[in-house]
C-alpha positions in Angstrom: 2.1 -16.2 -8.5 2.2 -12.6 -9.7 5.0 -10.3 -8.5 2.8 -7.2 -8.7 0.5 -5.9 -6.0 -2.5 -3.7 -6.7 -3.9 -1.0 -4.4 -7.0 1.0 -4.9 -6.2 4.7 -5.5 -8.9 5.7 -3.1 -7.1 3.7 -0.3 -3.5 4.6 -1.1 -3.9 8.4 -1.9 -5.0 9.4 1.6 -2.0 7.6 3.1 0.4 9.4 0.7 -1.2 12.7 1.7 -0.8 11.8 5.4 2.8 11.1 4.9 3.4 14.4 3.1 1.4 16.4 5.7 3.0 15.1 8.9 5.8 17.2 10.5 8.0 14.1 11.3 8.4 10.6 9.9 9.4 7.1 11.0 12.2 5.6 9.0 11.1 2.8 6.7 13.3 -0.3 6.3 14.1 0.6 2.7 15.3 4.1 3.8 17.4 2.6 6.6 19.0 0.1 4.3 19.7 2.8 1.7 21.1 5.3 4.2 18.5 7.8 3.2 17.2 10.7 5.2 13.9 10.5 7.0 11.4 11.8 4.4 7.7 11.1 3.7 7.2 7.5 2.4 4.7 4.7 2.1 5.9 1.4 3.7 4.9 -1.8 2.0 4.6 -5.1 3.9 4.0 -8.1 1.6 2.8 -11.6 2.6 2.5 -13.8 -0.4 -0.2 -12.4 -2.7 -1.3 -9.8 -0.2 0.2 -6.4 0.7 -0.3 -3.5 3.1 0.7 0.1 2.6 1.3 2.3 5.6 2.2 6.0 5.9 5.5 6.7 7.8 4.1 10.0 9.1 4.1 10.9 12.8 1.6 11.1 14.5 0.4 7.8 13.3 -3.0 7.8 11.6 -5.5 5.5 13.4 -9.0 4.3 12.4 -11.9 5.0 14.7 -11.5 1.5 16.0 -7.9 2.1 17.2 -6.1 0.2 14.4 -3.4 1.8 12.2 -4.8 3.1 8.9 -3.5 0.9 6.1 -4.4 0.2 2.5 -4.9 -3.5 1.6 -3.8 -4.8 -1.8 -3.5 -8.0 -3.6 -2.1 -9.7 -6.7 -4.0 -10.4 -9.9 -4.2 -14.0 -11.1 -5.5 -15.4 -14.4 -8.9 -17.0 -14.2 -9.6 -17.4 -17.9 -8.4 -16.1 -21.2 -10.3 -12.8 -21.0 -10.8 -12.3 -17.2 -8.6 -11.5 -14.3 -9.5 -11.7 -10.6 -8.1 -10.0 -7.6 -6.9 -12.6 -5.1 -7.4 -10.6 -1.9 -10.0 -8.0 -2.5 -12.9 -7.5 -4.9 -12.4 -4.5 -7.3 -14.4 -3.7 -10.3 -12.6 -3.5 -13.7 -13.0 0.3 -13.8 -11.5 0.9 -10.3 -8.3 3.0 -10.5 -5.4 1.2 -8.9 -1.7 1.6 -8.2 0.6 -1.2 -8.9 4.2 -1.9 -7.8 6.6 -4.7 -8.3 7.7 -6.3 -5.0 
């Protein structure tokens, strides 16, 4: 299994902007463990080959359906010698993406 998660820029960028624009922030687990101050951040939750990014901004950003706004990501896995495939979402090869090692 890959150790990298990929997120579409179109999904992650609005969350980063939300975190920066909010007047207050929730502490993320990483900030708490590092003894850091409460600053804008994106919180990553990983479950196997899937991941979710959330803004730590307050007020929390909700979708029109009442769920917290999150960006879904996944890990790439080899399908053949020349092709890769996203395990949790379908993205075209020309889709900009953010990657991070978890």
